[in-house]
BAROSE-473026 format. One record per residue: residue number from 1; residue in three letters; x, y, z of N, C-alpha, C in turn. Coordinates in steps of 0.001 Angstrom, whole numbers, plus 500000, padded with zeros to 6 digits. Atoms other than C-alpha are relative to their C-alpha. Layout:
N
num: NUM; residuo: ala; n.east: X; n.north: Y; n.up: Z; ca.east: X; ca.north: Y; ca.up: Z; c.east: X; c.north: Y; c.up: Z
...
This chain:
121
num: 1; residuo: met; n.east: 500599; n.north: 500268; n.up: 498731; ca.east: 553841; ca.north: 506906; ca.up: 492184; c.east: 500056; c.north: 498501; c.up: 500256
num: 2; residuo: thr; n.east: 499865; n.north: 501415; n.up: 499661; ca.east: 554345; ca.north: 503658; ca.up: 493989; c.east: 498633; c.north: 499387; c.up: 500294
num: 3; residuo: leu; n.east: 501223; n.north: 500742; n.up: 499734; ca.east: 551767; ca.north: 501005; ca.up: 494524; c.east: 499497; c.north: 500268; c.up: 501418
num: 4; residuo: gly; n.east: 500380; n.north: 499725; n.up: 498612; ca.east: 551769; ca.north: 501704; ca.up: 498272; c.east: 499262; c.north: 501314; c.up: 500132
num: 5; residuo: arg; n.east: 500654; n.north: 498690; n.up: 499940; ca.east: 550873; ca.north: 505349; ca.up: 497795; c.east: 498618; c.north: 499952; c.up: 499327
num: 6; residuo: leu; n.east: 501290; n.north: 500125; n.up: 500685; ca.east: 548127; ca.north: 504480; ca.up: 495312; c.east: 498966; c.north: 499292; c.up: 500888
num: 7; residuo: leu; n.east: 500905; n.north: 500715; n.up: 499101; ca.east: 546628; ca.north: 502008; ca.up: 497774; c.east: 499589; c.north: 500879; c.up: 501178
num: 8; residuo: ala; n.east: 500299; n.north: 499104; n.up: 498883; ca.east: 546846; ca.north: 504578; ca.up: 500583; c.east: 498981; c.north: 501058; c.up: 499575
num: 9; residuo: ile; n.east: 500940; n.north: 498989; n.up: 500506; ca.east: 545061; ca.north: 507200; ca.up: 498466; c.east: 498630; c.north: 499367; c.up: 499760
num: 10; residuo: ala; n.east: 501265; n.north: 500692; n.up: 500243; ca.east: 542414; ca.north: 504677; ca.up: 497414; c.east: 499297; c.north: 499695; c.up: 501317
num: 11; residuo: gly; n.east: 500585; n.north: 500279; n.up: 498689; ca.east: 541863; ca.north: 503686; ca.up: 501055; c.east: 499422; c.north: 501252; c.up: 500626
num: 12; residuo: leu; n.east: 500466; n.north: 498724; n.up: 499466; ca.east: 541564; ca.north: 507331; ca.up: 502113; c.east: 498709; c.north: 500429; c.up: 499303
num: 13; residuo: cys; n.east: 501208; n.north: 499653; n.up: 500762; ca.east: 539006; ca.north: 507935; ca.up: 499344; c.east: 498821; c.north: 499127; c.up: 500441
num: 14; residuo: ala; n.east: 501058; n.north: 500920; n.up: 499589; ca.east: 537014; ca.north: 504864; ca.up: 500388; c.east: 499451; c.north: 500377; c.up: 501367
num: 15; residuo: val; n.east: 500433; n.north: 499612; n.up: 498656; ca.east: 536928; ca.north: 505996; ca.up: 504022; c.east: 499184; c.north: 501285; c.up: 499949
num: 16; residuo: ser; n.east: 500718; n.north: 498726; n.up: 500066; ca.east: 535850; ca.north: 509537; ca.up: 503125; c.east: 498640; c.north: 499830; c.up: 499324
num: 17; residuo: val; n.east: 501284; n.north: 500260; n.up: 500652; ca.east: 533106; ca.north: 508273; ca.up: 500776; c.east: 499079; c.north: 499281; c.up: 500970
num: 18; residuo: gly; n.east: 500795; n.north: 500726; n.up: 499008; ca.east: 531911; ca.north: 505899; ca.up: 503500; c.east: 499410; c.north: 500932; c.up: 501031
num: 19; residuo: ser; n.east: 500536; n.north: 499058; n.up: 499016; ca.east: 531560; ca.north: 508763; ca.up: 505970; c.east: 498908; c.north: 500862; c.up: 499398
num: 20; residuo: cys; n.east: 501039; n.north: 499203; n.up: 500655; ca.east: 529587; ca.north: 510827; ca.up: 503455; c.east: 498715; c.north: 499198; c.up: 499860
num: 21; residuo: leu; n.east: 501180; n.north: 500840; n.up: 500136; ca.east: 527241; ca.north: 507912; ca.up: 502836; c.east: 499306; c.north: 499821; c.up: 501341
num: 22; residuo: ala; n.east: 500600; n.north: 500155; n.up: 498678; ca.east: 526729; ca.north: 507432; ca.up: 506578; c.east: 499244; c.north: 501263; c.up: 500385
num: 23; residuo: leu; n.east: 500667; n.north: 498747; n.up: 499700; ca.east: 525847; ca.north: 511091; ca.up: 506970; c.east: 498712; c.north: 500109; c.up: 499187
num: 24; residuo: thr; n.east: 501184; n.north: 499960; n.up: 500847; ca.east: 523428; ca.north: 510905; ca.up: 504073; c.east: 498955; c.north: 499012; c.up: 500495
num: 25; residuo: glu; n.east: 500916; n.north: 501002; n.up: 499472; ca.east: 521893; ca.north: 507763; ca.up: 505523; c.east: 499305; c.north: 500509; c.up: 501257
num: 26; residuo: asp; n.east: 500588; n.north: 499428; n.up: 498788; ca.east: 521354; ca.north: 509499; ca.up: 508884; c.east: 498964; c.north: 501062; c.up: 499656
num: 27; residuo: glu; n.east: 500949; n.north: 498968; n.up: 500415; ca.east: 519696; ca.north: 512439; ca.up: 507177; c.east: 498742; c.north: 499367; c.up: 499411
num: 28; residuo: tyr; n.east: 501140; n.north: 500699; n.up: 500603; ca.east: 517487; ca.north: 510065; ca.up: 505216; c.east: 499104; c.north: 499405; c.up: 501078
num: 29; residuo: leu; n.east: 500785; n.north: 500589; n.up: 498918; ca.east: 516412; ca.north: 508251; ca.up: 508384; c.east: 499241; c.north: 501068; c.up: 500783
num: 30; residuo: lys; n.east: 500694; n.north: 498898; n.up: 499318; ca.east: 515578; ca.north: 511576; ca.up: 510047; c.east: 498804; c.north: 500447; c.up: 499170
num: 31; residuo: tyr; n.east: 501095; n.north: 499608; n.up: 500884; ca.east: 513472; ca.north: 512487; ca.up: 507037; c.east: 498852; c.north: 498992; c.up: 500077
num: 32; residuo: ile; n.east: 501011; n.north: 501055; n.up: 499913; ca.east: 511633; ca.north: 509145; ca.up: 507175; c.east: 499247; c.north: 500095; c.up: 501325
num: 33; residuo: asp; n.east: 500645; n.north: 499856; n.up: 498695; ca.east: 510962; ca.north: 509606; ca.up: 510907; c.east: 499052; c.north: 501192; c.up: 500020
num: 34; residuo: ala; n.east: 500848; n.north: 498811; n.up: 500041; ca.east: 509578; ca.north: 513092; ca.up: 510281; c.east: 498720; c.north: 499718; c.up: 499212
num: 35; residuo: glu; n.east: 501170; n.north: 500325; n.up: 500807; ca.east: 507251; ca.north: 511797; ca.up: 507563; c.east: 499083; c.north: 499018; c.up: 500734
num: 36; residuo: ala; n.east: 500793; n.north: 500984; n.up: 499271; ca.east: 506137; ca.north: 508859; ca.up: 509708; c.east: 499233; c.north: 500650; c.up: 501144
num: 37; residuo: ser; n.east: 500694; n.north: 499336; n.up: 498900; ca.east: 505254; ca.north: 511178; ca.up: 512583; c.east: 498750; c.north: 500718; c.up: 499507
num: 38; residuo: lys; n.east: 501189; n.north: 499368; n.up: 500570; ca.east: 502789; ca.north: 512934; ca.up: 510271; c.east: 498869; c.north: 499001; c.up: 499814
num: 39; residuo: leu; n.east: 500991; n.north: 501040; n.up: 500257; ca.east: 501007; ca.north: 509613; ca.up: 509705; c.east: 499518; c.north: 499302; c.up: 501260
num: 40; residuo: ser; n.east: 500306; n.north: 500707; n.up: 498768; ca.east: 500553; ca.north: 508730; ca.up: 513360; c.east: 498571; c.north: 500203; c.up: 500485
num: 41; residuo: glu; n.east: 501385; n.north: 499822; n.up: 499616; ca.east: 496879; ca.north: 509718; ca.up: 513419; c.east: 499290; c.north: 498653; c.up: 499956
num: 42; residuo: pro; n.east: 500729; n.north: 501275; n.up: 500007; ca.east: 494515; ca.north: 506855; ca.up: 514294; c.east: 499101; c.north: 499892; c.up: 498773
num: 43; residuo: gln; n.east: 500801; n.north: 500242; n.up: 501192; ca.east: 492694; ca.north: 505295; ca.up: 511342; c.east: 498508; c.north: 500196; c.up: 500269
num: 44; residuo: ser; n.east: 501424; n.north: 499910; n.up: 499719; ca.east: 489305; ca.north: 505252; ca.up: 513087; c.east: 499509; c.north: 501436; c.up: 499997
num: 45; residuo: ala; n.east: 500412; n.north: 498599; n.up: 499995; ca.east: 489273; ca.north: 509044; ca.up: 513374; c.east: 499705; c.north: 500494; c.up: 498586
num: 46; residuo: ala; n.east: 500194; n.north: 499574; n.up: 501376; ca.east: 489363; ca.north: 509329; ca.up: 509574; c.east: 498624; c.north: 499604; c.up: 499465
num: 47; residuo: thr; n.east: 501299; n.north: 500471; n.up: 500452; ca.east: 486066; ca.north: 507435; ca.up: 509159; c.east: 498930; c.north: 500447; c.up: 500984
num: 48; residuo: pro; n.east: 501059; n.north: 499567; n.up: 499100; ca.east: 482988; ca.north: 509118; ca.up: 510608; c.east: 499158; c.north: 498823; c.up: 500468
num: 49; residuo: ala; n.east: 500796; n.north: 501085; n.up: 499424; ca.east: 480743; ca.north: 507000; ca.up: 512823; c.east: 498847; c.north: 499604; c.up: 499088
num: 50; residuo: gly; n.east: 501108; n.north: 500302; n.up: 500909; ca.east: 477849; ca.north: 507279; ca.up: 510348; c.east: 500440; c.north: 499139; c.up: 498827
num: 51; residuo: glu; n.east: 499465; n.north: 500783; n.up: 501126; ca.east: 480006; ca.north: 505926; ca.up: 507522; c.east: 500316; c.north: 498581; c.up: 500455
num: 52; residuo: thr; n.east: 499688; n.north: 501327; n.up: 499468; ca.east: 481176; ca.north: 503038; ca.up: 509718; c.east: 498735; c.north: 499162; c.up: 500114
num: 53; residuo: lys; n.east: 501267; n.north: 500738; n.up: 499868; ca.east: 477571; ca.north: 502061; ca.up: 510467; c.east: 499439; c.north: 499644; c.up: 498622
num: 54; residuo: ala; n.east: 500487; n.north: 500278; n.up: 501354; ca.east: 476683; ca.north: 502332; ca.up: 506779; c.east: 500743; c.north: 498813; c.up: 499395
num: 55; residuo: ile; n.east: 499193; n.north: 501115; n.up: 500525; ca.east: 479539; ca.north: 499972; ca.up: 505869; c.east: 499583; c.north: 498701; c.up: 500670
num: 56; residuo: glu; n.east: 500448; n.north: 501200; n.up: 499292; ca.east: 478453; ca.north: 497510; ca.up: 508566; c.east: 498657; c.north: 499532; c.up: 499467
num: 57; residuo: gly; n.east: 501297; n.north: 500349; n.up: 500577; ca.east: 474923; ca.north: 497649; ca.up: 507150; c.east: 500145; c.north: 499338; c.up: 498637
num: 58; residuo: leu; n.east: 499762; n.north: 500596; n.up: 501315; ca.east: 476234; ca.north: 496895; ca.up: 503678; c.east: 500544; c.north: 498583; c.up: 500135
num: 59; residuo: glu; n.east: 499438; n.north: 501339; n.up: 499805; ca.east: 478231; ca.north: 493932; ca.up: 504973; c.east: 498926; c.north: 499011; c.up: 500440
num: 60; residuo: lys; n.east: 501082; n.north: 500874; n.up: 499542; ca.east: 475141; ca.north: 492526; ca.up: 506700; c.east: 499029; c.north: 499667; c.up: 498874
num: 61; residuo: lys; n.east: 500900; n.north: 500190; n.up: 501141; ca.east: 473187; ca.north: 492906; ca.up: 503475; c.east: 500358; c.north: 498731; c.up: 499233
num: 62; residuo: gly; n.east: 499568; n.north: 501209; n.up: 500692; ca.east: 475238; ca.north: 490112; ca.up: 501981; c.east: 500623; c.north: 500309; c.up: 498657
num: 63; residuo: ala; n.east: 499233; n.north: 499764; n.up: 501219; ca.east: 477659; ca.north: 489911; ca.up: 499078; c.east: 499136; c.north: 499874; c.up: 498751
num: 64; residuo: gly; n.east: 500818; n.north: 500236; n.up: 501178; ca.east: 475045; ca.north: 488606; ca.up: 496634; c.east: 498997; c.north: 501107; c.up: 499724
num: 65; residuo: gln; n.east: 501007; n.north: 498953; n.up: 500168; ca.east: 472792; ca.north: 491624; ca.up: 497169; c.east: 500599; c.north: 501387; c.up: 499815
num: 66; residuo: leu; n.east: 499362; n.north: 498685; n.up: 500135; ca.east: 475332; ca.north: 494447; ca.up: 496885; c.east: 500163; c.north: 500391; c.up: 498540
num: 67; residuo: ser; n.east: 499673; n.north: 499481; n.up: 501326; ca.east: 475700; ca.north: 496638; ca.up: 493844; c.east: 501517; c.north: 500158; c.up: 499920
num: 68; residuo: gln; n.east: 498555; n.north: 499831; n.up: 500144; ca.east: 479161; ca.north: 497224; ca.up: 492446; c.east: 500474; c.north: 501234; c.up: 500770
num: 69; residuo: gln; n.east: 499618; n.north: 498800; n.up: 499244; ca.east: 479223; ca.north: 500729; ca.up: 493983; c.east: 500054; c.north: 499716; c.up: 501487
num: 70; residuo: glu; n.east: 499998; n.north: 500349; n.up: 498579; ca.east: 478322; ca.north: 499317; ca.up: 497398; c.east: 501207; c.north: 499123; c.up: 500341
num: 71; residuo: phe; n.east: 498812; n.north: 500835; n.up: 499810; ca.east: 481019; ca.north: 496658; ca.up: 497032; c.east: 501252; c.north: 500863; c.up: 500082
num: 72; residuo: glu; n.east: 498835; n.north: 499117; n.up: 500007; ca.east: 483533; ca.north: 499396; ca.up: 496220; c.east: 500096; c.north: 500804; c.up: 501298
num: 73; residuo: arg; n.east: 499985; n.north: 499290; n.up: 498717; ca.east: 482510; ca.north: 501344; ca.up: 499344; c.east: 500518; c.north: 499111; c.up: 501120
num: 74; residuo: val; n.east: 499546; n.north: 500949; n.up: 498979; ca.east: 483018; ca.north: 498247; ca.up: 501501; c.east: 501489; c.north: 499745; c.up: 499845
num: 75; residuo: leu; n.east: 498580; n.north: 500268; n.up: 500256; ca.east: 486369; ca.north: 497492; ca.up: 499870; c.east: 500861; c.north: 501187; c.up: 500418
num: 76; residuo: lys; n.east: 499250; n.north: 498798; n.up: 499651; ca.east: 487538; ca.north: 501081; ca.up: 500306; c.east: 500098; c.north: 500167; c.up: 501516
num: 77; residuo: ala; n.east: 500007; n.north: 499849; n.up: 498543; ca.east: 486545; ca.north: 501099; ca.up: 503989; c.east: 500816; c.north: 498921; c.up: 500701
num: 78; residuo: lys; n.east: 499346; n.north: 501133; n.up: 499318; ca.east: 487976; ca.north: 497683; ca.up: 504847; c.east: 501434; c.north: 499752; c.up: 499546
num: 79; residuo: ala; n.east: 498661; n.north: 500300; n.up: 500527; ca.east: 491092; ca.north: 497493; ca.up: 502635; c.east: 500417; c.north: 501103; c.up: 499034
num: 80; residuo: lys; n.east: 499672; n.north: 498837; n.up: 500831; ca.east: 492290; ca.north: 500878; ca.up: 501377; c.east: 501091; c.north: 499716; c.up: 498980
num: 81; residuo: gly; n.east: 498919; n.north: 500318; n.up: 500931; ca.east: 495480; ca.north: 499529; ca.up: 499824; c.east: 499517; c.north: 499159; c.up: 498836
num: 82; residuo: thr; n.east: 500558; n.north: 500850; n.up: 501045; ca.east: 493634; ca.north: 496837; ca.up: 497922; c.east: 499072; c.north: 500817; c.up: 499109
num: 83; residuo: tyr; n.east: 500901; n.north: 499150; n.up: 500775; ca.east: 491042; ca.north: 499416; ca.up: 496876; c.east: 500772; c.north: 500872; c.up: 499014
num: 84; residuo: ser; n.east: 499216; n.north: 499162; n.up: 500921; ca.east: 493752; ca.north: 501620; ca.up: 495377; c.east: 500460; c.north: 499189; c.up: 498795
num: 85; residuo: phe; n.east: 499675; n.north: 500868; n.up: 501128; ca.east: 494864; ca.north: 498656; ca.up: 493242; c.east: 498748; c.north: 499780; c.up: 499143
num: 86; residuo: tyr; n.east: 501261; n.north: 500263; n.up: 500688; ca.east: 491233; ca.north: 497882; ca.up: 492374; c.east: 499607; c.north: 501194; c.up: 499129
num: 87; residuo: glu; n.east: 500378; n.north: 498777; n.up: 500698; ca.east: 490632; ca.north: 501485; ca.up: 491348; c.east: 500733; c.north: 500168; c.up: 498667
num: 88; residuo: ser; n.east: 499194; n.north: 499835; n.up: 501207; ca.east: 493401; ca.north: 501313; ca.up: 488748; c.east: 499781; c.north: 498891; c.up: 498964
num: 89; residuo: leu; n.east: 500265; n.north: 501095; n.up: 500939; ca.east: 492064; ca.north: 498139; ca.up: 487095; c.east: 499136; c.north: 500470; c.up: 498839
num: 90; residuo: met; n.east: 500892; n.north: 499747; n.up: 501138; ca.east: 490381; ca.north: 498124; ca.up: 483725; c.east: 498588; c.north: 499568; c.up: 500402
num: 91; residuo: glu; n.east: 501395; n.north: 500270; n.up: 499642; ca.east: 486573; ca.north: 497966; ca.up: 483814; c.east: 499654; c.north: 498509; c.up: 499927
num: 92; residuo: lys; n.east: 500310; n.north: 501439; n.up: 500106; ca.east: 486449; ca.north: 494326; ca.up: 482647; c.east: 500576; c.north: 499230; c.up: 501182
num: 93; residuo: asp; n.east: 499414; n.north: 500653; n.up: 498838; ca.east: 488784; ca.north: 493318; ca.up: 485495; c.east: 499205; c.north: 500322; c.up: 501264
num: 94; residuo: lys; n.east: 500846; n.north: 499622; n.up: 498861; ca.east: 486680; ca.north: 495272; ca.up: 488011; c.east: 498725; c.north: 499155; c.up: 500009
num: 95; residuo: ala; n.east: 501219; n.north: 500798; n.up: 500110; ca.east: 483602; ca.north: 493447; ca.up: 486731; c.east: 500260; c.north: 498552; c.up: 500413
num: 96; residuo: glu; n.east: 499648; n.north: 501375; n.up: 499637; ca.east: 485362; ca.north: 490107; ca.up: 487130; c.east: 500175; c.north: 499861; c.up: 501516
num: 97; residuo: val; n.east: 499805; n.north: 500016; n.up: 498547; ca.east: 486377; ca.north: 490925; ca.up: 490719; c.east: 498645; c.north: 500085; c.up: 500698
num: 98; residuo: phe; n.east: 501316; n.north: 499850; n.up: 499393; ca.east: 482855; ca.north: 492060; ca.up: 491563; c.east: 499174; c.north: 498726; c.up: 499851
num: 99; residuo: lys; n.east: 500726; n.north: 501253; n.up: 500214; ca.east: 481381; ca.north: 488903; ca.up: 490035; c.east: 500467; c.north: 498931; c.up: 500990
num: 100; residuo: ala; n.east: 499464; n.north: 500975; n.up: 499041; ca.east: 483678; ca.north: 486765; ca.up: 492180; c.east: 499503; c.north: 500311; c.up: 501409
num: 101; residuo: tyr; n.east: 500487; n.north: 499592; n.up: 498679; ca.east: 482639; ca.north: 488755; ca.up: 495255; c.east: 498529; c.north: 499611; c.up: 500173
num: 102; residuo: arg; n.east: 501437; n.north: 500323; n.up: 499919; ca.east: 478939; ca.north: 488308; ca.up: 494501; c.east: 499766; c.north: 498497; c.up: 500112
num: 103; residuo: glu; n.east: 500135; n.north: 501456; n.up: 499941; ca.east: 479496; ca.north: 484562; ca.up: 494144; c.east: 500458; c.north: 499436; c.up: 501340
num: 104; residuo: gly; n.east: 499655; n.north: 500440; n.up: 498650; ca.east: 480754; ca.north: 484445; ca.up: 497740; c.east: 501475; c.north: 499745; c.up: 500251
num: 105; residuo: thr; n.east: 498556; n.north: 500161; n.up: 499814; ca.east: 484520; ca.north: 484467; ca.up: 497284; c.east: 500443; c.north: 500792; c.up: 501232
num: 106; residuo: ser; n.east: 499533; n.north: 499344; n.up: 498779; ca.east: 486301; ca.north: 485327; ca.up: 500536; c.east: 500789; c.north: 501268; c.up: 499674
num: 107; residuo: met; n.east: 499306; n.north: 498733; n.up: 500224; ca.east: 487837; ca.north: 488773; ca.up: 500954; c.east: 501486; c.north: 499785; c.up: 499753
num: 108; residuo: ser; n.east: 498568; n.north: 500246; n.up: 500242; ca.east: 491348; ca.north: 487317; ca.up: 501095; c.east: 500225; c.north: 499551; c.up: 498553
num: 109; residuo: arg; n.east: 499875; n.north: 500415; n.up: 501403; ca.east: 490792; ca.north: 485669; ca.up: 497704; c.east: 499692; c.north: 501157; c.up: 499053
num: 110; residuo: ile; n.east: 500296; n.north: 498809; n.up: 500793; ca.east: 489262; ca.north: 488885; ca.up: 496371; c.east: 501245; c.north: 500867; c.up: 499915
num: 111; residuo: arg; n.east: 498764; n.north: 499216; n.up: 499989; ca.east: 492415; ca.north: 490709; ca.up: 497422; c.east: 501034; c.north: 499399; c.up: 499070
num: 112; residuo: arg; n.east: 499033; n.north: 500691; n.up: 500855; ca.east: 494583; ca.north: 488105; ca.up: 495699; c.east: 499613; c.north: 500174; c.up: 498527
num: 113; residuo: leu; n.east: 500477; n.north: 499832; n.up: 501370; ca.east: 492428; ca.north: 488357; ca.up: 492559; c.east: 500321; c.north: 501408; c.up: 499483
num: 114; residuo: ile; n.east: 499709; n.north: 498619; n.up: 500390; ca.east: 492823; ca.north: 492143; ca.up: 492489; c.east: 501492; c.north: 500179; c.up: 499721
num: 115; residuo: ile; n.east: 498544; n.north: 499888; n.up: 500191; ca.east: 496594; ca.north: 491893; ca.up: 492896; c.east: 500424; c.north: 499290; c.up: 498721
num: 116; residuo: asn; n.east: 499663; n.north: 500740; n.up: 501227; ca.east: 496800; ca.north: 489267; ca.up: 490156; c.east: 499581; c.north: 500768; c.up: 498752
num: 117; residuo: arg; n.east: 500447; n.north: 499202; n.up: 501151; ca.east: 494764; ca.north: 491438; ca.up: 487791; c.east: 500884; c.north: 501227; c.up: 499823
num: 118; residuo: lys; n.east: 499126; n.north: 498825; n.up: 500067; ca.east: 496937; ca.north: 494434; ca.up: 488640; c.east: 501353; c.north: 499620; c.up: 499381
num: 119; residuo: met; n.east: 498710; n.north: 500462; n.up: 500522; ca.east: 500060; ca.north: 492420; ca.up: 487837; c.east: 499860; c.north: 499293; c.up: 498659
num: 120; residuo: asn; n.east: 500300; n.north: 500623; n.up: 501307; ca.east: 498400; ca.north: 491089; ca.up: 484633; c.east: 500319; c.north: 498520; c.up: 499961
num: 121; residuo: arg; n.east: 499785; n.north: 501455; n.up: 499981; ca.east: 498542; ca.north: 487448; ca.up: 485635; c.east: 498744; c.north: 499288; c.up: 499639
């Protein structure tokens, strides 16, 4: 077989593989769109009004007066993603995060602290 024929066959294979990948990519995007449409419910509907008022009451209470369970409720209501990281921490790391919160550390720094503990930094 000549070099020209080998190159032609290789080119044909590359084109056919490219079309298969494009088709797979389209199917993947359709799947992602379908999954995203399931998540289009508003976030406020998931939290009952009574729970929202309870969280607001806890926030007004002040960081220095909250128990660790109350802190966790506030964190879960205000930052679900951060709470999921917090939930997976070891107890000593949770205690350290809570201590920082009680000392008045801002929520953005609390989030950073949780992420750092999760990544073992």
